[in-house]
C-alpha positions in Angstrom: 93.4 78.7 134.2 93.0 78.9 130.8 95.2 81.5 130.5 97.5 80.6 132.9 98.7 78.2 131.3 98.6 79.6 127.9 100.5 82.7 128.9 102.6 80.6 130.6 103.5 78.7 126.8 103.7 81.7 125.1 106.2 83.3 128.1 107.9 80.2 127.2 107.7 80.1 123.4 109.2 83.6 123.7 112.4 82.6 125.7 113.1 79.9 123.9 113.0 82.2 120.1 115.9 84.8 121.0 118.0 81.4 120.6 116.2 79.3 118.1 116.0 82.3 115.9 119.4 83.4 116.3 120.9 82.0 113.1 122.9 83.0 110.6 122.3 83.3 106.7 124.4 81.3 104.7 127.6 82.5 102.5 125.6 83.7 99.3 123.2 86.2 101.8 126.4 87.2 103.4 127.2 89.5 100.3 124.2 90.6 99.8 123.6 92.2 103.3 127.2 92.9 103.9 127.4 96.8 101.9 126.8 99.9 103.5 123.4 100.7 103.0 121.9 97.3 104.3 122.5 95.1 106.8 120.7 93.0 109.6 119.7 93.9 113.0 121.5 92.4 115.6 120.4 90.0 118.4 122.5 90.2 121.6 125.9 92.2 122.2 128.2 89.1 121.1 126.5 88.8 118.0 126.7 92.6 117.5 130.4 92.0 116.0 128.5 89.6 113.2 126.0 92.0 111.2 124.9 88.5 109.5 122.3 87.6 112.5 119.0 87.9 112.6 117.0 89.9 114.8 114.1 88.5 116.3 111.7 91.3 117.4 110.8 88.7 120.5 108.9 90.7 123.6 107.6 93.6 121.7 104.2 92.3 121.1 104.4 89.4 123.3 105.1 92.3 126.0 102.3 94.4 125.4 99.9 91.1 125.7 101.4 89.6 128.9 99.5 89.4 132.4 100.2 92.2 134.8 100.9 91.1 138.2 97.4 91.3 139.3 96.2 88.4 136.8 94.9 90.7 134.6 94.2 88.9 131.5 97.6 88.2 129.2 95.9 89.3 125.4 94.2 92.1 124.3 92.0 89.4 122.5 92.8 85.6 121.4 93.5 86.6 117.5 96.8 87.9 118.9 98.2 84.8 119.5 98.2 84.0 115.7 100.1 87.7 114.9 102.2 88.0 117.4 103.8 84.1 116.4 104.7 85.2 113.3 105.6 89.2 113.9 108.4 88.0 116.8 110.2 85.8 114.4 110.5 88.2 111.5 114.0 89.7 111.0 114.1 92.9 110.1 116.0 94.4 106.9 117.9 98.1 107.8 118.1 99.9 104.5 120.4 103.4 105.5 118.2 106.3 104.6 119.3 109.2 101.7 119.4 112.7 103.2 116.0 113.3 102.3 114.7 110.8 104.3 112.6 112.3 107.3 110.8 111.3 110.6 106.3 111.7 109.5 106.1 113.5 112.8 108.8 116.8 111.6 108.0 119.8 109.7 109.3 119.4 106.6 111.9 122.0 106.8 113.1 120.5 110.1 114.9 117.3 108.4 117.5 118.1 106.2 119.9 119.0 108.1 119.3 116.6 111.3 122.2 114.6 112.4 120.2 111.8 113.2 118.0 110.5 110.9 115.7 107.8 111.2 116.7 104.5 109.8 114.3 102.5 107.4 113.4 99.4 108.1 111.2 96.7 107.0 110.3 93.1 107.3 112.1 90.2 105.3 108.8 89.0 104.5 105.7 90.8 103.5 102.1 90.0 102.3 101.3 90.5 98.0 98.7 92.1 96.8 98.8 91.0 93.4 95.6 89.1 92.0 94.4 89.8 95.3 90.6 90.7 95.2 91.0 91.6 91.3 92.6 90.1 88.6 94.7 92.7 86.3 95.6 92.6 82.6 99.2 90.3 82.8 101.8 92.9 83.0 103.6 90.8 80.2 101.0 92.3 77.5 99.8 95.8 79.8 102.5 98.2 78.0 99.1 99.8 76.7 96.5 98.6 79.6 95.3 101.6 81.9 95.1 100.7 85.6 91.1 101.6 85.2 90.3 99.2 82.9 87.8 97.1 84.0 89.4 94.4 86.5 88.1 90.9 86.2 87.1 89.9 90.0 87.1 86.7 91.9 85.7 84.9 95.2 87.5 87.1 97.9 87.9 90.4 97.9 90.9 92.2 98.8 89.7 93.7 102.0 89.4 90.1 103.2 92.4 89.0 102.6 94.5 91.5 103.8 92.6 91.6 107.0 93.2 87.9 107.0 97.0 88.5 105.9 97.4 91.4 109.2 95.4 89.1 111.5 97.9 86.3 110.7 100.8 89.0 111.5 101.6 90.2 108.4 102.8 94.0 108.6 105.2 94.8 105.6 102.2 94.9 102.3 103.3 95.0 99.4 100.9 97.4 97.0 100.9 99.2 93.2 98.5 100.9 91.1 98.5 98.1 88.1 97.0 95.9 91.2 93.5 98.1 90.9 93.3 97.4 94.6 95.0 99.9 97.2 91.3 101.3 98.2 90.3 97.6 99.0 93.8 97.7 100.8 92.8 100.6 103.0 89.9 99.6 104.2 91.8 96.6 105.5 94.2 98.8 107.5 91.4 101.3 109.3 89.9 98.5 110.3 92.7 95.9 111.5 93.2 98.6 114.3 97.0 98.2 114.0 98.8 101.5 114.5 100.3 103.3 111.1 103.8 102.7 113.0 103.5 99.5 113.1 103.1 98.8 109.2 105.5 99.1 106.4 103.7 99.8 103.2 104.9 99.8 99.9 103.4 100.3 96.4 104.6 101.0 92.6 103.6 103.4 89.9 102.9 102.0 86.9 103.7 102.5 83.2 101.0 104.2 82.1 101.4 107.1 84.3 105.1 107.3 84.2 104.7 108.2 80.4 102.2 111.3 81.1 105.2 112.8 83.1 105.5 114.0 86.2 102.3 115.9 87.2 100.6 112.4 86.9 103.2 110.7 88.9 102.5 112.8 91.7 99.1 112.5 91.4 98.9 108.5 91.4 100.8 109.1 94.5 98.2 111.4 96.4 95.5 108.5 94.8 98.0 105.9 96.9 97.8 107.6 99.8 94.3 108.9 100.0 93.1 105.0 99.4 95.2 103.1 101.5 94.2 106.3 104.1 97.7 107.1 105.3 99.4 109.8 104.7 103.4 109.0 103.8 103.9 105.4 101.9 107.1 103.6 103.6 108.9 102.5 100.2 107.6 103.9 96.7 108.7 102.0 93.4 109.2 102.5 89.5 107.4 99.9 88.3 108.9 99.3 85.1 112.0 101.1 83.7 110.1 103.2 81.2 112.5 104.2 78.2 112.9 107.8 78.3 110.5 108.7 80.7 112.0 106.5 83.9 114.9 108.8 85.0 112.3 111.9 85.1 109.9 109.9 87.2 112.8 108.7 89.8 113.8 112.5 90.2 110.0 113.1 90.7 109.8 110.6 93.6 112.6 112.8 95.1 111.2 116.0 95.1 108.2 114.0 96.2 110.3 112.9 99.4 111.3 115.9 100.3 108.5 116.9 101.2 107.5 113.9 103.7 105.3 112.0 101.6 107.7 109.0 100.5 110.3 107.4 103.4 111.9 105.7 100.5 112.6 105.2 97.1 113.1 102.0 94.8 112.6 100.3 91.8 111.1 97.0 90.5 112.1 95.0 87.0 115.5 97.4 86.4 118.1 95.3 84.3 121.4 96.7 84.6 121.8 98.9 82.4 118.6 100.9 83.8 120.3 101.0 87.0 123.2 102.8 85.3 120.6 105.2 83.3 120.1 106.6 87.2 123.9 106.7 87.9 124.2 108.8 84.8 121.5 110.6 84.7 122.6 111.8 88.2 119.6 110.9 90.8 120.4 112.5 94.3 119.8 109.2 96.1 119.4 105.5 94.5 117.4 103.0 94.8 117.0 101.2 98.1 115.6 97.8 96.6 115.0 96.7 93.4 111.6 94.9 93.0 112.6 91.4 90.8 111.4 87.8 89.7 113.5 86.0 92.3 113.4 82.2 92.9 115.7 78.6 92.5 114.1 78.5 88.8 114.9 82.4 87.9 118.7 82.6 89.9 120.1 86.0 88.1 123.1 85.7 89.9 125.3 88.2 87.7 122.4 90.4 88.2 122.1 89.8 91.9 126.1 90.4 92.5 125.6 93.4 90.9 123.3 95.3 92.7 124.6 94.1 96.0 127.4 95.4 94.9 126.4 99.1 94.8 124.1 98.3 98.2 121.2 97.8 96.9 118.4 95.2 98.7 116.6 93.0 96.5 113.1 92.2 97.2 112.0 88.9 95.2 108.8 88.4 93.8 107.1 85.2 92.1 109.1 83.9 95.4 106.6 80.7 95.4 106.3 80.5 91.2 102.4 80.9 91.9 102.4 77.1 92.9 103.8 76.1 89.0 106.9 74.4 90.9 105.4 72.9 94.1 105.9 69.6 92.1 109.8 70.0 91.2 111.1 66.6 92.3 114.4 68.5 94.1 111.9 70.6 95.7 110.1 67.9 96.8 112.9 65.9 98.5 114.1 69.1 100.2 110.8 69.2 101.8 110.9 65.7 102.6 113.8 65.8 104.4 112.7 68.8 106.5 109.1 68.0 107.1 108.1 71.1 105.3 106.2 71.7 102.2 107.4 72.7 98.7 106.3 76.5 99.1 108.3 76.6 103.0 111.4 75.6 101.3 111.1 77.5 98.2 110.3 80.9 101.0 113.0 79.7 103.0 115.4 79.6 99.9 114.6 83.2 99.3 115.0 84.8 103.2 118.3 82.9 103.3 119.5 84.4 100.4 119.3 87.4 101.8 116.3 88.9 99.9 113.4 90.2 100.9 110.2 87.4 100.4 106.6 88.5 99.7 104.7 85.9 99.5 100.9 86.0 99.0 97.6 84.1 99.0 93.9 84.3 99.1 94.0 81.1 101.6 94.7 81.9 105.2 96.1 78.7 106.2 98.4 79.2 103.7 99.0 82.7 104.9 100.2 81.0 108.1 102.2 78.1 106.0 103.9 80.7 103.7 105.8 82.7 106.7 107.0 79.6 108.6 110.3 80.1 106.7 112.2 81.2 109.8 112.9 78.4 112.4 114.7 75.8 110.1 117.4 76.6 107.8 118.7 74.4 104.6 122.1 73.1 104.1 124.7 74.6 101.9 123.9 71.1 99.6 121.0 71.4 99.6 121.0 75.3 98.7 123.7 74.4 96.0 120.8 72.2 94.4 118.0 74.3 94.4 120.4 77.4 92.9 121.2 74.9 90.4 117.6 74.8 88.9 117.8 77.3 86.9 119.0 76.6 83.0 120.2 78.6 80.6 116.4 78.3 78.5 114.8 80.0 82.0 117.5 83.2 81.4 116.2 83.5 77.7 113.5 83.2 78.3 113.4 85.7 81.0 115.2 88.3 78.3 112.9 88.0 75.7 109.8 89.0 77.7 111.6 91.6 79.5 112.4 92.9 76.1 109.2 92.6 75.3 107.8 94.7 78.1 110.2 97.4 77.5 109.4 97.8 74.2 
């Protein structure tokens, strides 16, 4: 009887979700996601005429967990209910692949002239693993830091935190060599029972490795694959544009992608001038994404617009500003009007702009809270109010930090 009631509730929830999540992005995100290399999946045949509708991934997980005609149990186990509630509501971002992209099951020689190359898709929300389980040296003072220096441990392990994130329903896990916890992430993935094809895994190669040259970059990729327990990475990023070295490193990633070890290449912390260096160097396949800090307190409109025009999707880190803006009066006012938390307002601003949103927490309840950003919408006036939180001083501070790290 209990499962019958739950089963009916979930079926009704699935039905209504189809309509609840069929909402367009705001005007700003429309520009960002309308390039020829990045689109938003559509929901219905009618909405296919509008490229700015979200796709709700309803029924994919729910169907597999429903009762059959004989009345057998709806769910494989109770934890699927929590996970599917997030999984069904997350829109997928589609990145048109570079020509070297191949299906993991294809042979190394069969993809080059394949007219039916798969589209690389990723959830619009991911779970970040920076300072999860281990606290590395601050990136702003780590130009010469070595990624195997002794880390500072914290109370919960990365394995425990990532296990919670997967249990909640996150399927995009954001990693990096610099985070020093990829082996722990790999343990959580292995124990989760989630199929590899249902995960989107991203990692980044750190500056000290880039400085050592192509062989070191290749060796680090192999180490990341081994630590995560996988044979290919969905998205691999240059963590910082190391002067005089990042173009060579990027071309190394292109070669590794042709071997099937990388499905998509991106960059992180790239200014427009860094991107131009890649273009001028004649790289074959320009970055699919650029991961930079984006939030209402650091909203670099000009930089974002330039990358959008190039078809580069923006991934946001520090979307929640490490909790330092949760008491901001403007954020709190908007939060109160929607009966939401400050974190959810900042997250909603991010996804409504069309950015990839990567929150992180070591607490499971906050993982759930951070994910609940797809079932409400901010008004144009509220979006503008939040946009205006970026000050000239914030832009100047960022510029100084960028120049310091890049020296």
